[in-house]
C-alpha positions as CSV (number, residue, x, y, z in Angstrom):
1,X,74.8,120.3,100.0
2,X,73.1,123.4,98.0
3,X,76.7,124.6,97.3
4,X,78.0,121.2,96.1
5,X,74.7,121.1,94.0
6,X,75.7,124.9,92.7
7,X,79.4,123.6,91.5
8,X,77.5,120.5,89.4
9,X,75.1,123.1,87.7
10,X,78.2,125.3,87.1
11,X,79.8,122.6,85.4
12,X,77.1,121.7,83.4
13,X,77.1,125.3,82.3
14,X,80.6,125.3,81.5
15,X,81.6,122.0,79.9
16,X,80.3,122.3,76.4
17,X,82.7,125.3,76.1
18,X,84.7,124.6,79.4
19,X,91.8,123.8,87.2
20,X,93.7,121.4,85.9
21,X,94.9,118.4,84.4
22,X,98.8,118.5,85.4
23,X,99.6,114.8,84.3
24,X,100.9,113.3,81.4
25,X,99.9,110.9,78.9
26,X,101.7,108.4,77.0
27,X,100.1,106.0,74.5
28,X,101.1,104.3,71.4
29,X,101.5,101.2,69.2
30,X,103.9,98.0,69.4
31,X,104.8,96.9,66.2
32,X,107.2,93.7,64.9
33,X,109.9,94.5,61.9
34,X,106.8,94.0,59.4
35,X,104.5,96.5,61.1
36,X,102.4,94.1,62.6
37,X,101.3,94.7,66.2
38,X,102.4,93.3,69.1
39,X,99.7,92.3,71.7
40,X,101.2,91.4,75.2
41,X,104.3,93.6,75.1
42,X,105.0,94.5,78.7
43,X,105.3,98.7,78.8
44,X,107.5,99.7,81.7
45,X,107.4,103.7,82.5
46,X,110.3,104.9,85.3
47,X,112.2,107.4,86.8
48,X,115.1,106.6,89.2
49,X,115.1,109.6,91.6
50,X,111.2,109.8,91.9
51,X,110.8,106.2,92.0
52,X,107.9,106.5,89.9
53,X,106.8,103.1,88.0
54,X,103.9,102.2,85.7
55,X,103.6,98.9,84.0
56,X,100.7,97.5,81.7
57,X,100.8,95.5,78.4
58,X,99.7,96.2,75.2
59,X,96.1,95.2,74.1
60,X,94.9,92.5,71.5
61,X,96.0,95.6,68.4
62,X,99.1,96.3,70.1
63,X,98.0,99.7,71.7
64,X,99.0,101.3,75.2
65,X,97.4,104.3,77.2
66,X,99.0,104.9,80.5
67,X,97.3,108.4,82.0
68,X,97.9,110.5,85.6
69,X,101.7,110.2,85.0
70,X,103.5,113.3,87.1
71,X,105.7,115.7,85.0
72,X,109.0,114.4,84.6
73,X,111.5,112.8,82.6
74,X,111.3,108.9,82.6
75,X,112.5,105.8,81.0
76,X,110.1,103.7,78.7
77,X,111.0,99.9,78.4
78,X,109.3,97.7,76.1
79,X,109.9,94.2,76.5
80,X,108.3,91.1,75.0
81,X,109.3,87.1,74.4
82,X,111.3,87.1,71.1
83,X,112.4,90.5,70.4
84,X,115.0,92.8,72.2
85,X,113.9,95.1,74.6
86,X,113.6,98.6,73.8
87,X,114.3,101.5,75.8
88,X,113.9,105.0,75.2
89,X,114.0,108.2,77.4
90,X,110.8,111.0,77.0
91,X,110.0,114.2,78.5
92,X,106.6,114.3,79.7
93,X,105.8,118.0,80.8
94,X,102.0,118.5,79.1
95,X,98.5,116.5,79.6
96,X,99.0,117.0,75.5
97,X,99.0,112.8,74.8
98,X,102.9,111.9,73.6
99,X,102.4,109.4,70.8
100,X,104.8,106.5,70.6
101,X,105.3,104.1,67.4
102,X,107.7,101.1,68.4
103,X,109.5,98.9,66.1
104,X,110.7,95.8,68.0
105,X,113.5,93.7,66.6
106,X,114.0,90.0,66.5
107,X,115.8,88.8,70.0
108,X,119.7,89.0,68.8
109,X,119.3,92.0,67.0
110,X,120.7,95.0,69.1
111,X,119.4,97.8,67.2
112,X,117.0,98.9,69.5
113,X,117.3,102.2,70.3
114,X,118.6,103.9,73.5
115,X,118.5,107.3,73.5
116,X,119.7,107.9,77.2
117,X,120.6,105.3,79.9
118,X,119.1,105.3,83.3
119,X,122.1,106.9,84.9
120,X,121.0,110.3,82.7
121,X,118.0,110.5,84.8
122,X,119.7,111.0,88.1
123,X,119.3,114.8,87.2
124,X,116.6,117.0,85.3
125,X,118.0,119.5,82.9
126,X,114.2,120.9,82.7
127,X,114.1,121.8,86.2
128,X,114.5,125.7,86.9
129,X,113.4,125.4,90.1
130,X,113.1,122.9,93.3
131,X,110.6,119.9,92.6
132,X,110.1,117.0,94.4
133,X,108.2,113.9,93.9
134,X,106.9,111.1,95.8
135,X,104.5,108.1,94.9
136,X,102.3,105.7,97.0
137,X,104.6,103.0,97.1
138,X,107.0,104.9,99.2
139,X,104.3,106.9,101.4
140,X,102.5,102.9,102.4
141,X,105.8,102.1,103.9
142,X,106.6,105.0,106.2
143,X,105.9,105.1,110.1
144,X,103.0,107.6,110.5
145,X,101.6,108.9,114.1
146,X,98.1,108.1,115.5
147,X,95.6,111.0,115.3
148,X,94.4,113.5,112.4
149,X,97.8,113.5,111.0
150,X,97.6,113.8,107.4
151,X,99.8,114.4,104.1
152,X,101.5,116.9,105.6
153,X,103.5,114.0,107.8
154,X,105.0,112.6,104.8
155,X,105.6,116.1,103.4
156,X,107.9,116.9,106.1
157,X,110.4,114.7,104.8
158,X,111.4,116.5,102.1
159,X,113.9,119.7,102.2
160,X,112.7,123.5,103.1
161,X,110.2,122.2,106.3
162,X,109.9,122.7,109.9
163,X,108.3,120.5,111.8
164,X,105.8,121.9,114.1
165,X,102.8,120.1,116.3
166,X,99.9,118.6,115.2
167,X,101.2,118.0,111.5
168,X,101.9,121.3,110.8
169,X,104.8,122.6,108.6
170,X,106.5,125.4,107.9
171,X,107.6,125.9,104.3
172,X,110.6,127.6,103.7
173,X,110.6,130.2,106.5
174,X,106.3,130.7,106.5
175,X,103.8,129.9,108.7
176,X,102.1,127.9,106.3
177,X,101.0,129.6,102.9
178,X,100.5,126.1,101.5
179,X,98.3,124.9,98.6
180,X,97.2,121.7,97.8
181,X,96.0,121.0,94.6
182,X,93.7,117.6,94.4
183,X,93.4,116.4,91.0
184,X,92.9,120.0,89.8
185,X,90.9,121.2,92.7
186,X,92.9,124.2,94.8
187,X,92.7,123.9,98.4
188,X,94.5,126.3,100.7
189,X,92.7,126.0,103.6
190,X,95.1,125.1,106.8
191,X,95.0,121.6,106.8
192,X,96.6,120.5,110.0
193,X,95.0,118.3,112.6
194,X,93.8,120.9,114.8
195,X,92.1,123.8,112.3
196,X,90.6,121.1,109.5
197,X,90.6,117.4,108.2
198,X,94.0,116.8,106.5
199,X,94.5,115.3,103.1
200,X,94.6,111.5,103.9
201,X,97.8,110.0,102.1
202,X,95.6,106.5,101.2
203,X,94.2,108.7,98.2
204,X,97.8,109.4,96.9
205,X,99.2,108.1,93.4
206,X,101.5,110.6,93.2
207,X,102.4,113.7,95.4
208,X,104.8,116.6,93.2
209,X,106.1,119.3,95.4
210,X,107.4,123.1,94.3
211,X,109.0,124.9,96.8
212,X,111.0,127.3,94.3
213,X,110.1,129.1,90.6
214,X,106.4,127.6,91.4
215,X,104.7,127.7,87.6
216,X,102.5,130.7,87.0
217,X,99.8,129.1,87.1
218,X,99.8,128.5,90.9
219,X,98.3,131.1,93.3
220,X,96.8,132.1,96.7
221,X,99.1,130.5,98.8
222,X,102.3,129.4,97.0
223,X,104.9,129.2,99.7
224,X,104.8,125.4,98.8
225,X,102.6,123.6,96.1
226,X,101.4,120.0,96.4
227,X,100.2,119.0,93.1
228,X,98.8,115.6,94.0
229,X,97.4,113.1,91.6
230,X,94.7,110.5,93.1
231,X,94.3,106.8,93.1
232,X,92.4,106.1,89.9
233,X,90.8,102.9,88.7
234,X,91.6,103.5,84.9
235,X,94.3,101.0,84.0
236,X,94.0,98.1,86.7
237,X,92.5,96.0,84.2
238,X,89.9,94.4,86.5
239,X,86.3,95.0,87.5
240,X,86.6,95.4,91.2
241,X,89.6,94.7,93.4
242,X,91.2,96.5,96.4
243,X,92.3,96.3,100.3
244,X,91.6,96.8,103.6
245,X,94.2,98.0,106.1
246,X,93.4,97.4,109.9
247,X,95.9,99.0,112.5
248,X,96.2,99.0,116.2
249,X,98.9,101.0,118.6
250,X,99.3,102.1,122.1
251,X,97.2,105.1,123.0
252,X,94.1,102.6,121.9
253,X,94.6,103.5,118.3
254,X,92.3,101.5,115.8
255,X,92.2,102.9,112.0
256,X,91.1,101.1,109.2
257,X,91.5,101.8,105.2
258,X,89.5,100.2,102.9
259,X,90.2,101.0,99.0
260,X,88.4,99.5,96.4
261,X,89.0,100.2,92.5
262,X,88.3,99.2,89.4
263,X,87.2,99.4,85.5
264,X,84.8,98.9,82.8
265,X,85.0,99.5,79.4
266,X,85.5,103.1,79.2
267,X,84.8,103.8,82.9
268,X,86.9,103.4,86.1
269,X,86.3,104.1,89.7
270,X,88.7,104.1,92.9
271,X,87.2,105.0,96.5
272,X,88.8,105.1,100.0
273,X,87.3,105.0,103.5
274,X,89.2,105.8,106.4
275,X,88.6,105.6,110.1
276,X,90.5,106.4,112.7
277,X,90.5,106.4,116.9
278,X,92.7,107.2,119.4
279,X,93.5,108.8,123.1
280,X,96.4,110.9,121.6
281,X,94.5,112.8,119.0
282,X,96.6,115.8,118.9
283,X,99.8,116.5,120.2
284,X,99.6,116.7,124.3
285,X,100.0,119.8,125.9
286,X,101.7,118.6,128.7
287,X,103.4,115.0,129.7
288,X,100.4,113.6,131.2
289,X,98.0,113.8,128.0
290,X,95.1,114.6,129.5
291,X,91.4,114.2,127.8
292,X,92.7,114.0,124.3
293,X,90.5,111.6,122.6
294,X,89.3,112.1,119.4
295,X,88.4,110.3,115.7
296,X,88.1,110.7,112.7
297,X,86.5,109.8,109.3
298,X,87.3,110.8,105.8
299,X,86.0,109.1,102.3
300,X,87.0,109.6,99.0
301,X,85.7,109.0,95.4
302,X,86.8,109.3,92.0
303,X,85.4,108.4,88.3
304,X,86.8,108.3,85.3
305,X,84.9,108.1,81.7
306,X,86.7,108.1,78.8
307,X,84.0,108.1,76.0
308,X,86.1,108.2,73.1
309,X,89.7,109.2,72.0
310,X,89.5,112.6,72.4
311,X,87.6,113.3,75.9
312,X,88.2,112.8,79.4
313,X,86.0,113.3,82.3
314,X,86.4,112.9,85.8
315,X,84.4,113.5,89.2
316,X,85.9,113.7,92.4
317,X,84.0,113.2,95.6
318,X,85.6,114.0,99.5
319,X,84.3,114.2,102.5
320,X,85.5,114.4,106.4
321,X,84.3,114.6,109.7
322,X,86.6,114.9,113.0
323,X,85.4,115.2,117.0
324,X,87.8,115.5,119.8
325,X,88.6,116.7,123.2
326,X,90.8,119.7,123.6
327,X,93.8,118.5,125.5
328,X,93.9,119.5,128.7
329,X,96.7,121.5,131.4
330,X,96.8,119.7,134.8
331,X,95.2,122.7,136.2
332,X,92.4,122.5,133.7
333,X,91.7,119.2,134.3
334,X,91.3,119.5,137.8
335,X,88.8,122.3,137.2
336,X,86.9,119.7,135.1
337,X,87.3,121.5,131.6
338,X,85.8,119.4,129.1
339,X,86.0,121.6,125.8
340,X,85.5,119.5,122.4
341,X,85.8,120.4,118.7
342,X,83.9,119.1,115.9
343,X,85.2,119.6,112.3
344,X,83.3,118.7,109.1
345,X,84.3,119.2,105.3
346,X,82.7,118.2,101.8
347,X,84.0,118.9,98.1
348,X,83.0,117.9,94.7
349,X,85.7,118.9,91.8
350,X,84.4,117.8,88.0
351,X,86.8,117.6,85.3
352,X,87.2,117.5,81.5
353,X,90.5,117.3,79.3
354,X,89.4,117.5,75.4
355,X,92.4,117.0,72.9
356,X,92.2,119.0,70.2
357,X,94.5,117.9,67.8
358,X,97.7,115.9,68.2
359,X,99.6,119.3,69.9
360,X,96.9,121.2,71.8
361,X,94.6,120.1,74.5
362,X,91.7,122.1,76.8
363,X,90.8,121.8,80.2
364,X,88.3,122.6,82.9
365,X,88.0,122.2,86.7
366,X,84.9,123.2,88.2
367,X,85.0,122.6,92.5
368,X,83.2,123.5,95.7
369,X,84.6,122.7,99.3
370,X,82.8,123.4,102.3
371,X,84.8,123.5,105.8
372,X,82.8,124.1,108.9
373,X,84.4,124.2,112.5
374,X,82.7,124.0,115.6
375,X,84.2,124.9,119.4
376,X,82.1,123.8,122.2
377,X,82.7,124.9,125.5
378,X,81.9,123.5,129.2
379,X,81.2,124.9,132.6
380,X,84.8,123.7,133.8
381,X,86.9,126.2,131.3
382,X,89.5,128.1,132.7
383,X,91.3,130.9,132.5
384,X,88.8,131.7,129.1
385,X,85.7,130.1,127.8
386,X,85.0,130.5,124.2
387,X,82.8,129.3,121.5
388,X,82.9,129.3,117.8
389,X,80.6,128.2,114.8
390,X,82.7,128.8,111.6
391,X,81.7,127.9,108.0
392,X,83.8,128.5,104.5
393,X,83.7,127.7,101.3
394,X,85.7,127.9,98.3
395,X,83.7,128.1,94.8
396,X,86.5,127.3,91.7
397,X,86.1,127.4,88.3
398,X,89.4,127.7,86.0
399,X,90.1,126.7,82.4
400,X,93.6,126.0,80.8
401,X,94.9,126.0,77.0
402,X,97.9,123.8,76.3
403,X,100.0,123.2,73.4
404,X,103.4,122.0,72.2
405,X,104.9,124.0,69.6
406,X,108.3,122.8,68.4
407,X,110.6,124.0,71.5
408,X,107.7,125.8,73.5
409,X,105.5,123.9,76.1
410,X,102.8,126.8,76.8
411,X,100.0,126.6,79.1
412,X,97.8,129.5,79.8
413,X,94.2,129.8,81.6
414,X,92.5,131.6,84.0
415,X,91.0,130.9,87.5
416,X,88.2,132.4,89.3
417,X,87.6,131.7,93.0
418,X,84.7,132.9,95.7
419,X,84.9,132.6,99.3
420,X,81.8,133.0,101.3
421,X,82.5,132.8,105.2
422,X,80.4,132.6,108.1
423,X,81.6,133.4,111.7
424,X,80.5,133.3,115.3
425,X,82.9,133.7,117.9
426,X,82.1,134.1,121.7
427,X,84.7,135.0,124.7
428,X,84.5,135.3,128.2
429,X,87.5,135.3,131.2
430,X,86.6,133.0,133.9
431,X,89.6,133.1,136.1
432,X,89.9,136.0,138.7
433,X,93.4,135.7,138.2
434,X,93.5,136.3,134.7
435,X,93.8,140.4,133.9
436,X,93.5,141.0,137.3
437,X,93.4,144.5,137.6
438,X,95.5,144.7,140.8
439,X,98.1,143.7,138.5
440,X,99.0,147.3,136.8
441,X,101.8,145.9,134.4
442,X,99.6,143.3,132.3
443,X,95.9,144.4,133.3
444,X,94.3,145.6,129.9
445,X,91.1,147.9,130.6
446,X,89.4,146.6,127.3
447,X,88.8,143.0,128.3
448,X,87.1,144.3,131.5
449,X,83.8,144.1,130.2
450,X,84.6,140.6,129.3
451,X,85.4,139.3,132.9
452,X,83.0,137.0,133.7
453,X,84.6,136.2,137.1
454,X,83.8,139.7,137.7
455,X,80.4,140.6,136.5
456,X,81.1,141.0,133.1
457,X,79.2,140.0,129.5
458,X,80.6,137.5,126.7
459,X,82.3,139.1,123.8
460,X,80.3,138.2,120.9
461,X,81.0,138.4,117.2
462,X,79.1,137.4,114.1
463,X,79.7,138.0,110.4
464,X,79.4,136.8,107.2
465,X,80.8,137.7,103.8
466,X,81.8,136.7,100.6
467,X,85.4,137.6,98.7
468,X,87.2,136.6,95.5
469,X,90.3,136.2,93.0
470,X,90.3,136.5,89.8
471,X,93.4,135.2,88.2
472,X,95.1,134.5,84.7
473,X,98.5,133.6,83.3
474,X,101.0,132.3,80.6
475,X,103.8,130.4,80.8
476,X,106.0,129.0,78.6
477,X,108.9,125.8,79.2
478,X,111.4,126.8,76.2
479,X,114.5,124.2,75.7
480,X,117.2,125.5,73.6
481,X,120.1,123.1,73.5
482,X,122.1,123.0,77.0
483,X,119.5,125.7,78.2
484,X,116.1,125.8,79.4
485,X,114.1,128.4,80.2
486,X,110.8,128.6,82.4
487,X,108.9,132.0,81.6
488,X,105.8,132.6,83.3
489,X,103.5,135.9,84.1
490,X,100.7,135.8,86.2
491,X,98.1,138.7,87.5
492,X,96.0,138.7,90.7
493,X,92.7,140.5,91.7
494,X,92.0,140.0,95.2
495,X,88.4,141.4,96.4
496,X,87.5,140.6,99.9
497,X,88.4,142.6,103.6
498,X,91.0,145.1,101.1
499,X,91.3,145.3,97.6
500,X,94.4,143.8,95.7
501,X,96.0,143.4,92.6
502,X,99.5,142.1,91.6
503,X,101.6,141.3,88.3
504,X,103.9,138.4,89.3
505,X,106.8,137.6,87.1
506,X,108.5,134.1,87.2
507,X,111.2,133.3,85.6
508,X,114.0,130.7,85.5
509,X,116.6,128.9,83.7
510,X,118.8,125.9,83.9
511,X,122.2,125.1,82.1
512,X,123.0,121.4,81.5
513,X,126.4,120.4,81.5
514,X,126.2,116.8,80.0
515,X,130.0,116.0,80.4
516,X,129.6,116.0,84.5
517,X,126.1,115.1,85.2
518,X,125.4,118.9,86.6
519,X,122.3,121.1,86.1
520,X,122.9,124.8,87.2
521,X,119.5,126.8,87.9
522,X,118.5,130.4,89.0
523,X,114.9,131.9,89.1
524,X,113.4,135.0,90.2
525,X,109.7,134.9,91.1
526,X,107.1,138.0,92.4
527,X,104.3,135.9,94.9
528,X,101.0,137.2,96.2
529,X,100.0,135.3,99.0
530,X,96.6,136.1,100.3
531,X,95.7,135.7,104.2
532,X,94.1,133.2,105.5
533,X,90.1,132.6,105.5
534,X,90.1,130.8,108.9
535,X,88.7,133.6,111.7
536,X,89.8,136.7,109.1
537,X,86.5,138.6,109.6
538,X,87.1,138.6,113.4
539,X,90.5,139.2,112.7
540,X,90.1,142.3,110.4
541,X,87.3,143.7,112.6
542,X,87.6,147.1,114.7
543,X,85.6,144.9,117.1
544,X,88.8,142.9,117.8
545,X,91.3,145.8,117.4
546,X,89.4,147.5,119.9
547,X,90.5,144.6,122.7
548,X,94.0,145.5,122.4
549,X,95.4,147.5,125.2
550,X,95.4,151.1,124.9
551,X,99.1,152.1,124.3
552,X,99.5,149.4,121.9
553,X,96.4,150.7,119.7
554,X,98.5,154.1,120.4
555,X,101.4,152.7,119.1
556,X,99.9,151.3,115.9
557,X,97.6,154.2,115.3
558,X,94.3,152.5,114.9
559,X,92.4,149.8,113.3
560,X,94.1,148.8,109.7
561,X,93.1,145.6,107.9
562,X,94.8,142.2,106.9
563,X,96.2,142.7,103.8
564,X,97.9,140.3,101.3
565,X,101.7,139.4,101.2
566,X,103.7,140.6,98.5
567,X,106.7,138.5,98.4
568,X,110.1,138.7,96.1
569,X,112.0,135.2,95.8
570,X,115.4,134.6,94.6
571,X,116.7,130.9,94.4
572,X,119.5,129.4,93.2
573,X,120.6,125.7,93.5
574,X,122.1,122.9,91.0
575,X,121.6,118.7,90.3
576,X,124.5,116.5,90.1
577,X,124.8,112.7,89.3
578,X,127.1,110.8,91.5
579,X,128.0,108.3,88.8
580,X,125.0,105.8,88.7
581,X,124.7,105.9,92.3
582,X,122.9,109.0,93.8
583,X,121.6,112.2,92.6
584,X,122.1,115.4,94.4
585,X,119.9,118.4,94.8
586,X,121.0,122.1,96.5
587,X,119.5,125.0,96.7
588,X,120.0,128.9,98.2
589,X,116.9,130.9,98.6
590,X,116.1,134.4,100.2
591,X,112.9,136.0,100.8
592,X,111.8,139.3,101.5
593,X,108.0,140.0,102.1
594,X,105.7,142.9,103.1
595,X,102.6,142.1,105.4
596,X,103.8,138.5,106.5
597,X,100.9,136.1,106.6
598,X,101.2,134.4,110.2
599,X,98.7,133.0,112.5
600,X,98.1,133.5,116.4
601,X,96.8,130.3,117.9
602,X,93.8,130.9,120.6
603,X,95.5,129.2,123.7
604,X,95.6,125.9,123.4
605,X,92.4,125.3,121.5
606,X,91.8,124.5,117.5
607,X,91.1,128.1,116.7
608,X,93.5,130.2,114.7
609,X,93.1,134.0,113.9
610,X,95.1,135.1,110.9
611,X,97.7,138.5,111.8
612,X,100.0,140.1,109.8
613,X,103.4,141.2,110.3
614,X,104.8,144.6,108.6
615,X,108.3,142.6,106.6
616,X,109.9,139.3,107.1
617,X,113.5,138.0,105.6
618,X,114.4,134.7,105.2
619,X,117.3,133.0,104.1
620,X,117.9,129.5,103.8
621,X,120.0,126.5,102.2
622,X,118.8,122.8,101.9
623,X,120.0,119.6,99.8
624,X,118.4,116.3,99.5
625,X,120.4,113.4,98.3
626,X,118.5,110.4,96.6
627,X,120.0,106.5,96.3
628,X,117.7,105.0,93.5
629,X,117.1,101.5,94.2
630,X,120.4,99.2,94.5
631,X,120.1,95.5,95.6
632,X,116.7,95.9,97.4
633,X,118.1,99.2,99.2
634,X,117.2,103.0,98.7
635,X,117.5,106.0,100.5
636,X,116.9,109.8,101.0
637,X,118.6,112.3,102.7
638,X,117.1,115.9,103.5
639,X,118.6,118.7,105.0
640,X,117.5,122.3,105.4
641,X,118.8,125.2,107.2
642,X,116.8,128.9,107.6
643,X,116.5,131.8,109.2
644,X,113.6,134.1,109.5
645,X,113.7,137.6,110.9
646,X,110.1,139.3,111.1
647,X,109.5,143.3,111.6
648,X,106.5,144.6,113.3
649,X,104.0,146.2,114.1
650,X,101.2,143.7,113.6
651,X,97.7,143.5,112.2
652,X,94.9,141.2,113.4
653,X,94.6,138.7,115.8
654,X,93.5,137.8,118.8
655,X,95.9,138.4,121.6
656,X,94.8,138.2,125.6
657,X,98.0,139.1,127.2
658,X,100.2,141.6,127.3
659,X,103.6,139.9,127.2
660,X,102.4,138.6,123.6
661,X,101.4,142.1,122.2
662,X,104.4,143.5,123.8
663,X,106.7,140.7,121.5
664,X,105.3,142.4,118.8
665,X,105.9,146.1,119.4
666,X,109.8,146.2,120.6
667,X,111.4,145.7,117.1
668,X,112.6,142.8,114.5
669,X,112.5,139.4,116.3
670,X,113.5,135.8,115.3
671,X,110.0,134.5,114.6
672,X,109.1,130.4,115.3
673,X,109.5,129.7,111.8
674,X,113.0,129.9,112.0
675,X,114.9,126.3,112.0
676,X,118.9,126.2,111.8
677,X,119.0,122.8,111.3
678,X,116.9,119.7,110.4
679,X,118.1,116.7,109.1
680,X,115.3,113.6,107.9
681,X,116.9,110.8,106.3
682,X,114.7,107.4,104.7
683,X,116.4,104.0,104.5
684,X,114.4,101.4,102.8
685,X,115.2,98.0,102.2
686,X,113.2,95.3,100.3
687,X,113.8,91.6,99.8
688,X,112.5,89.8,96.7
689,X,111.2,87.2,98.7
690,X,108.6,90.1,100.3
691,X,110.7,91.5,103.8
692,X,111.1,95.1,104.1
693,X,112.3,97.5,106.5
694,X,112.0,101.3,106.6
695,X,114.1,103.4,108.9
696,X,113.7,107.2,109.6
697,X,115.3,109.8,111.7
698,X,114.5,113.3,112.0
699,X,117.0,116.1,113.6
700,X,115.5,119.4,114.6
701,X,117.6,121.9,116.4
702,X,114.4,123.5,117.8
703,X,111.9,126.4,116.7
704,X,112.4,129.3,119.0
705,X,110.0,129.7,122.2
706,X,108.8,132.2,124.3
707,X,111.4,134.0,126.6
708,X,109.3,132.8,129.7
709,X,111.0,133.6,132.9
710,X,112.7,130.3,134.1
711,X,111.5,131.1,138.3
712,X,108.2,131.6,137.0
713,X,107.8,128.3,134.9
714,X,109.6,126.2,137.6
715,X,106.9,127.5,139.9
716,X,103.9,126.6,137.4
717,X,102.4,123.1,138.6
718,X,101.5,123.2,134.3
719,X,104.7,123.6,133.3
720,X,107.3,122.9,135.6
721,X,108.2,119.1,134.3
722,X,109.1,120.8,131.1
723,X,112.2,122.8,132.2
724,X,114.7,120.6,131.1
725,X,113.5,120.5,127.3
726,X,113.7,124.1,126.9
727,X,116.4,126.5,126.3
728,X,115.2,129.6,128.3
729,X,118.2,131.1,129.2
730,X,119.5,132.0,125.9
731,X,118.3,134.5,123.0
732,X,116.4,133.4,121.3
733,X,114.8,131.0,123.7
734,X,114.3,127.2,121.8
735,X,113.0,124.0,122.6
736,X,115.9,121.7,122.9
737,X,117.0,119.7,119.9
738,X,115.4,116.2,119.4
739,X,116.2,113.3,117.4
740,X,113.2,111.0,116.5
741,X,113.7,107.7,114.8
742,X,110.7,105.8,113.7
743,X,111.0,101.8,112.5
744,X,108.8,99.7,110.3
745,X,109.3,95.9,109.9
746,X,106.8,93.9,107.6
747,X,106.6,91.3,105.1
748,X,104.5,91.4,101.8
749,X,102.9,88.3,100.7
750,X,102.8,87.8,97.0
751,X,101.5,84.2,95.0
752,X,101.0,84.2,90.8
753,X,102.1,88.1,90.8
754,X,99.5,89.1,93.2
755,X,99.6,90.7,96.2
756,X,97.8,89.1,98.8
757,X,98.4,90.3,102.2
758,X,100.9,92.7,104.1
759,X,101.3,92.3,107.8
760,X,104.1,95.2,110.0
761,X,105.1,96.1,113.1
762,X,105.7,100.0,113.2
763,X,107.5,102.0,116.0
764,X,107.6,105.6,116.3
765,X,109.8,107.5,118.5
766,X,112.0,104.4,119.2
767,X,114.0,105.8,121.6
768,X,111.0,107.3,123.5
769,X,112.8,110.7,123.5
770,X,111.3,113.1,125.5
771,X,110.7,116.4,123.6
772,X,108.8,119.8,122.7
773,X,107.6,121.0,119.4
774,X,107.1,124.6,121.1
775,X,106.8,125.8,124.4
776,X,104.5,128.6,125.2
777,X,104.7,130.0,121.9
778,X,102.7,133.2,121.0
779,X,101.8,131.4,117.9
780,X,100.9,127.7,118.7
781,X,101.3,127.6,122.6
782,X,103.3,124.3,124.0
783,X,103.0,120.7,122.4
784,X,105.0,117.9,123.4
785,X,106.0,115.2,121.0
786,X,104.5,111.8,120.9
787,X,106.5,109.4,123.3
788,X,107.3,105.9,122.2
789,X,104.5,103.8,120.5
790,X,104.4,100.3,119.1
791,X,101.8,99.2,116.9
792,X,101.0,96.3,114.2
793,X,99.2,96.8,110.7
794,X,97.6,94.1,108.8
795,X,96.3,94.7,104.7
796,X,94.8,92.3,102.9
797,X,94.4,92.2,98.9
798,X,91.1,90.9,97.0
């Protein structure tokens, strides 16, 4: 609480002079041919590819204002009885308000302006990199799994992502290295169910995903950036309204989501409360789903205040809590192992946008986030017992100046981030067969002092430090006829376990072939990715380095701290409209990095330890086909191929077995981010009378598994029955391909153009396919795909 209060004080001190508000504003006035205002005219803003759609009616003075529009190109349609419709295409790429003054022609007089038909929006000539959007309406109709799955379970349907357990995703060959920007507040924590409370999809209005030519304003972890615009009460035209969603499914799942919003005068509010409990909280480590219950609660509130025409203020409050059991193997369950984990987080974000003139705005965002994690051991822990109390915070202050000058769309600014960390971790070996001194091949003498089964003591680590990163950037989007250029430069100064600086050019170009509906693009980006803060102090400590086997210490040449990743990133691609029926987006990319950032997952717990590998090379091809809504049908098809080859030596981590360490000292290897083929398709149908169906199908070739001996696995009572689902006889070993189908069938009741209720049936893993995400992986252990699960959900609107 002291941290959040400090952030509020900081905002007050900077606001009179004071990241960023990355959404557009469309405003204007509608008039008749004589210049008289037209109240009650319908304003509709939409894009057929992103499926963004917003509607409102003009006020008594003929004016209108729509905020929180994601940056893109849109069709704006204005309709009023007695007048011809007016249609216009507008490019919204800045938070500088876009002004429109429209004069409607009398009905029957076709001199309304049509700058470009909807079919022209199937490609975006201003995009110089891979940039995809998804909106609230699409998210609500998808089948979501039980447990602490968050926005990652939505993002994985987009190209470039390999799917892993517990909602984890690998963007374009990276382990995670992803940043979520929530109304200007950057969150670079690893937000998967096992490690932290994920972003609640129910708070999202729109999400923009950048995976190529990431703008220079984004830093820290930028293998992918999800820019999230949350639901606002402004523009709802009511003082109070909302909905309650109740969901029940197998594995004793019960959940509810309540959303309320409204506006009064210059003030708007929106709030979401989400609670759930289930007996399959995380992905299980065995087919039996043992000791795997959990619950979570998440809350979000947004307040908007528009005191005048030139100022907009926003306050966001977020909080989350999760308490869950750690899934057991059979042997652990028989021994009475009862480890549990508790996660808590809270955040405050304050934003201010000042319109300086018709072409310039200045905006500020101050935010603070605190995340805490506890691992609680039990008397029955095997083969090791461990405990953890970890706290990490991120305090951010940033400002942006935005200017539209002719062909130029300029954005420049700075960010200051501070990272106070506190870590306490204990470890002890409890099983006599683990690190047995009689096993000369696998015995590690450096673990012997912490062998409780042989009279040892607990390994005990405590530390606290504060680091920071200081950044500045400038970027310009420039239009030159058929060419569009993106020119960016960023500088980061990292000050923590190590000190580092990086100048990062980010440049891209797109060329529009209007005659064929084609856009060609290419980009180069220099990226600087900082290490994960989760357990960074422990992983970078000499105390942990001393636990590695003597031979490995000798090979590595002693203790080396974890350094930031330096990456070169090249991308080339094209967009192609297919008549007026579809949009195709294809990309090829190449990445090479020094000091690859990755994680070592501690056994099957929710504890991760950052590591680095000396180098990685990633090549990938991906594509996305989007079919705009036609006769109620729409679809997306995403295809991904990536090859990721990592090169030792490694730094950091906490590896308790020699086998894992040996894998890191024997030359280049295909890492578990590698995914030869993923295909994710979604087909939706909406009937005018309210019926809807959404079918999604995902195929994964299979991630890299540990090269375990099949004979040893067959003799192991914890893993023998998983042998049919992993290919240990090939190199590299992989889990077997899987094809998972999800289905949602529902009915939405409307009356008087207002939603009344929505009832639906949800089926995940419809064909009950038994499959693995991974198997005895050095990085994430073993996890089983959720089996067939049926559920029902009911949403009531008020």
